[in-house]
C-alpha positions in Angstrom: -94.6 -37.5 -43.7 -91.6 -36.0 -42.2 -88.7 -35.4 -44.8 -85.5 -33.4 -44.5 -86.6 -31.1 -47.5 -90.1 -30.4 -45.8 -88.4 -29.6 -42.4 -85.9 -27.4 -43.8 -88.4 -25.6 -45.9 -90.5 -25.0 -42.9 -87.5 -23.4 -41.2 -86.5 -21.1 -44.0 -90.0 -20.0 -44.7 -90.3 -18.5 -41.0 -88.3 -15.4 -40.4 -87.8 -16.4 -36.6 -86.7 -19.9 -37.3 -84.5 -18.8 -40.3 -82.9 -16.3 -38.1 -81.8 -18.8 -35.5 -80.6 -21.2 -38.2 -78.4 -18.7 -39.9 -77.1 -17.3 -36.6 -76.0 -20.7 -35.4 -74.4 -21.4 -38.7 -72.6 -18.0 -38.9 -71.5 -18.2 -35.4 -69.9 -21.6 -35.9 -68.1 -20.6 -39.0 -66.8 -17.6 -37.3 -65.5 -19.6 -34.5 -63.7 -22.0 -36.8 -62.2 -19.1 -38.7 -60.6 -17.9 -35.5 -59.3 -21.3 -34.8 -57.6 -22.0 -38.2 -56.1 -18.3 -38.1 -54.5 -19.1 -34.7 -53.4 -22.5 -35.8 -51.8 -21.0 -38.9 -49.9 -18.5 -36.8 -48.7 -21.0 -34.3 -48.0 -24.0 -36.8 -45.2 -26.3 -35.8 -41.9 -24.9 -37.3 -41.2 -28.1 -39.0 -44.6 -27.8 -40.9 -44.5 -24.2 -42.0 -45.2 -25.0 -45.5 -48.9 -26.0 -44.3 -49.6 -22.5 -43.1 -51.1 -21.2 -46.6 -53.5 -24.1 -46.8 -54.6 -23.6 -43.1 -55.1 -20.0 -43.8 -57.0 -20.7 -47.0 -59.2 -23.2 -44.9 -60.1 -20.5 -42.6 -60.7 -17.9 -45.0 -63.3 -20.1 -46.6 -65.0 -20.5 -43.2 -64.9 -16.7 -42.6 -66.5 -16.3 -46.0 -69.2 -18.9 -45.1 -70.0 -16.8 -41.8 -70.4 -13.7 -44.0 -72.6 -15.6 -46.4 -75.0 -16.6 -43.5 -75.0 -13.0 -42.1 -75.7 -11.8 -45.6 -78.6 -14.1 -46.0 -80.1 -12.6 -42.8 -79.5 -9.0 -44.0 -81.2 -9.8 -47.4 -84.4 -10.4 -45.3 -84.0 -7.4 -43.0 -83.2 -9.7 -40.0 -80.4 -9.3 -37.4 -78.4 -12.3 -35.9 -79.7 -13.6 -32.5 -77.7 -15.1 -29.6 -76.7 -18.8 -30.0 -78.0 -21.1 -27.5 -75.0 -22.6 -25.8 -76.7 -26.0 -26.2 -76.7 -25.6 -29.9 -73.0 -24.5 -30.1 -71.4 -27.5 -32.0 -67.8 -26.1 -31.9 -67.9 -25.1 -28.3 -69.3 -28.5 -27.2 -66.7 -30.4 -29.2 -63.9 -28.4 -27.3 -65.5 -29.1 -24.1 -65.2 -32.8 -24.8 -61.6 -32.5 -25.7 -62.0 -32.8 -29.5 -59.5 -30.6 -31.4 -57.0 -28.1 -29.9 -58.0 -26.4 -26.8 -58.7 -22.7 -27.1 -56.3 -22.0 -24.1 -53.5 -23.5 -26.1 -54.5 -21.4 -29.3 -54.6 -18.1 -27.2 -51.0 -18.6 -26.1 -48.2 -17.3 -28.4 -46.4 -20.8 -28.2 -45.5 -22.7 -31.4 -47.7 -26.0 -31.7 -46.2 -29.2 -32.0 -46.3 -31.6 -34.8 -48.6 -33.8 -32.7 -51.0 -30.8 -32.4 -51.3 -30.5 -36.2 -51.9 -34.1 -36.6 -54.8 -33.7 -34.1 -56.1 -30.6 -35.8 -56.2 -32.4 -39.2 -57.8 -35.5 -37.7 -60.5 -33.5 -36.0 -61.0 -31.5 -39.1 -61.4 -34.5 -41.3 -64.3 -35.9 -39.1 -66.1 -32.5 -38.9 -65.5 -31.8 -42.5 -67.0 -35.2 -43.4 -70.2 -34.1 -41.5 -70.3 -30.7 -43.3 -69.8 -32.2 -46.6 -72.5 -34.8 -46.3 -75.1 -31.9 -45.0 -74.1 -29.8 -48.0 -74.8 -32.6 -50.4 -78.3 -33.0 -49.0 -78.8 -29.2 -49.1 -77.7 -29.0 -52.7 -79.9 -31.9 -53.7 -83.0 -30.3 -52.3 -82.2 -26.5 -52.5 -79.5 -26.1 -55.0 -81.8 -24.2 -57.3 -83.6 -22.3 -54.6 -83.8 -18.6 -55.6 -82.8 -17.3 -52.3 -80.5 -19.9 -51.0 -79.2 -22.0 -54.1 -76.1 -19.9 -54.8 -74.8 -19.7 -51.3 -75.5 -23.4 -50.7 -73.6 -24.4 -54.0 -70.7 -22.2 -53.0 -70.2 -23.6 -49.5 -70.7 -27.3 -51.0 -68.0 -26.7 -53.1 -65.6 -25.3 -50.3 -66.5 -28.3 -48.1 -65.5 -30.8 -50.8 -62.2 -28.9 -51.0 -61.8 -29.0 -47.2 -62.5 -32.8 -47.0 -60.0 -33.3 -49.9 -57.3 -31.3 -48.1 -57.7 -33.2 -44.9 -57.5 -36.7 -46.7 -54.4 -35.7 -48.5 -52.5 -34.2 -45.6 -53.3 -37.0 -43.2 -52.2 -39.7 -45.6 -48.9 -37.8 -46.2 -48.5 -37.5 -42.3 -49.2 -41.1 -42.2 -46.4 -41.9 -44.6 -44.2 -39.9 -42.4 -44.9 -42.1 -39.4 -47.8 -40.5 -37.7 -50.1 -43.4 -38.6 -50.9 -44.7 -34.9 -51.7 -41.1 -33.8 -53.9 -40.4 -36.9 -56.1 -43.4 -36.5 -56.4 -43.2 -32.7 -57.3 -39.5 -32.9 -59.8 -40.1 -35.7 -61.7 -42.8 -33.9 -61.8 -40.9 -30.7 -62.9 -37.8 -32.5 -65.7 -39.5 -34.5 -67.2 -41.2 -31.5 -67.4 -38.1 -29.5 -68.5 -36.0 -32.8 -71.6 -38.3 -33.2 -72.7 -37.6 -29.7 -72.3 -34.0 -29.8 -74.0 -33.9 -33.1 -77.0 -35.9 -31.6 -77.2 -33.6 -28.7 -76.9 -30.4 -30.8 -79.6 -31.8 -33.3 -82.0 -32.4 -30.5 -81.3 -28.9 -29.1 -81.8 -27.0 -32.3 -84.9 -29.1 -33.2 -86.4 -28.3 -29.8 -85.9 -24.6 -30.4 -87.3 -24.9 -33.9 -90.2 -26.8 -32.5 -91.0 -23.9 -30.1 -90.7 -21.4 -32.7 -92.7 -23.2 -35.4 -95.3 -24.5 -32.7 -94.8 -28.1 -33.8 -97.3 -30.6 -32.2 -95.9 -33.0 -29.7 -96.2 -36.0 -31.8 -94.1 -34.2 -34.7 -91.5 -33.3 -32.1 -91.4 -36.7 -30.7 -91.0 -38.2 -34.0 -88.1 -36.0 -35.1 -86.1 -36.6 -31.8 -86.8 -40.5 -32.2 -85.3 -40.0 -35.8 -82.3 -38.2 -34.3 -81.8 -40.9 -31.9 -82.1 -43.5 -34.5 -79.4 -41.9 -36.6 -77.2 -41.6 -33.7 -77.7 -45.6 -33.0 -76.6 -46.3 -36.5 -73.8 -44.1 -36.5 -72.5 -45.7 -33.1 -72.9 -49.1 -34.6 -71.5 -48.5 -37.9 -71.8 -45.1 -39.6 -68.7 -43.5 -37.7 -66.4 -45.7 -39.9 -67.0 -43.4 -42.8 -65.4 -40.6 -40.6 -62.2 -42.3 -40.1 -61.3 -44.0 -43.4 -58.4 -42.1 -45.5 -58.3 -42.3 -49.2 -56.6 -40.1 -51.9 -59.2 -37.7 -53.0 -60.0 -36.9 -56.5 -59.3 -33.1 -56.0 -55.5 -33.0 -55.2 -54.0 -29.9 -53.6 -57.4 -28.5 -53.1 -56.4 -25.7 -50.8 -53.0 -25.0 -52.7 -54.2 -21.8 -54.4 -54.2 -18.4 -52.6 -57.4 -17.4 -50.9 -59.2 -14.2 -51.8 -58.6 -12.9 -48.3 -57.0 -14.1 -44.9 -58.9 -15.7 -42.1 -59.2 -19.2 -40.4 -61.2 -22.2 -39.3 -63.0 -25.6 -39.4 -66.4 -25.9 -40.4 -69.4 -26.3 -37.9 -71.9 -28.1 -39.6 -75.6 -27.3 -39.9 -77.6 -29.4 -37.6 -79.4 -32.5 -38.7 -83.0 -32.0 -39.7 
């Protein structure tokens, strides 16, 4: 029987598949770190009070990238190039989700609308990341090699999602409600498509590395398509609701070091 725990166990037990997994995750975190660093530097003049939180968000993502690279180093492995079809962050940008990298490379201040778009996009992707980490903690929170790293990242993702909820609710009260809801919906519907495509691509690569039989690969692909169908029908609503989080001011304390960026979730298994 195919289970998330069993599939992930196969991936971490094989050096080649583990190397690809960690390389994809580390690359996405680093890319997100760069994005938040630029957003913090260019944040709209009237929203400069948000800059420290954006920096903290990015510092966490940079830390996650280092964690995945450290897991590779611990096994004596080097990162591998990330196949473009598995690059979640890049594919989202190509679909117009989030702030364009061309805009972030320019030294021009962002607008308040830009910041609202950034937060709405982050709220969607952080929901995905938080849900994935809950799953990984459930199955591997006590794993001798991965447990500590997984629990640390899980805590950070909860903070990031709390931050997005709280800031968007504040901006909603300040009159940005229509833009927030429109951006959340658009982002969620595109994200579930990109997530499906990335998941299929990752599983295809893993299947070749681990030499999965055709029947297993076909069943996995069917499961991914089935999850997409459910998310397209109803599951995406979870990504767009806003509620005051239990953790208030979750990113309000100084980070251990500067950095920047929204999380790129680990592909589905």
